[in-house]
N, C-alpha and C positions, 0 to 999 in steps of 0.2 A: 188894896189899889184895884182896881178892875180888870180883868183877865181881858188880853186883846185877842178877838175873833176875828179872824180874815177868809173871808169868803172864797170859793174858787175862782169865781169873776175876778174880784179883787187880786188874788195871786196870779191870773193869766194876763190881766190886765198891768200889772205891774211887771211883769216879765219881759212884756212886749217892749214897756218903756227902757227897761235898763237895757236889754238888746239893743235896741235903737240905739240909745247912749253911748253904749259899749264902742258899737260900730261906727257912729260918727264923730264920738267925742274921744273915745279912749274908754278902758275899763275903770281907769284910776278914777275917772270924774264919775262912773256910772255907780261906782262901789261908795264914794264920799256922798252920792246924794242919797243913794241908799240909807247911810248911816243916819246922816240928816231925818230922813223919814223916819227910822226907827228911833231916834234917839227924842223925837218930837213926839212920837207915839207913847213911847213909855214913860217919859219924864214931864209931857206937859196934860194931853188930849186925853189919855187914860186917868190923870188927876182932876182935870177941867173940861170935861166933856162939854157942858154946856156953854162953852166960849165958841162952839159954830155956829153958823150964821143958818136958820131954818130955811130949807126948801120945801116950801110946802108943797107943791105938785107932786115930789118925791116921797115926802113923807119922811123926809130925812134930813141930817145938818150937815153944811159941808163946811170945811176947815182948810185953807191955804196952808200949805207947807213952807216956809219961809226959805227961801235960799235954795229952794227947788223948783221945779216949772210944776209939782203934783198939787192937785186938790183931792182931797177923800170926802166920802160922801157916806155918811155913819148913823146907827143909831147906838143908845147905851141904855142901861138900868144900873143899879146897885152892882150888879155882879160882874156886868162884861160892856165891852166898848166893841160892839160889831161894825167892821168895815165889809160895807157891801161893795163899793166900786173904787176906784182910782183913774180922777181923769185928768188931761191938761189944763192947769187951771184957766184958761182962756178958751177953754172949747165949750160949746153950744150942747148945754144940757137939757136942749128938750127932746133929743132922740133917746134919751135913758128912759127905759119902762123898769121900776122898781122890784117889778114883780118877776123879772128876767133873771134875777140873781141866784145863782147858783149858790147852794151851802154845800 
């Protein structure tokens, strides 16, 4: 199985989502969404990374995490699934600069 590598950018963005969710909807719901995200990454995307949709402008793939508001932007090889960004699935991704990711 591929190792999952999270960029610092991804970790910061995820923490912002979780903080917002905990404040707005309660910590239990935020924890549930995080569990769905982690399960999807571990049990599906790490095994089948090519199921994502190519984001040609970004040079990355995108994958919507069901039952959450999240969409992850990533790339992969035989050894790693690299998570660059996590955004709201309805967000405008035209402002994302793939060179701005902090590893």
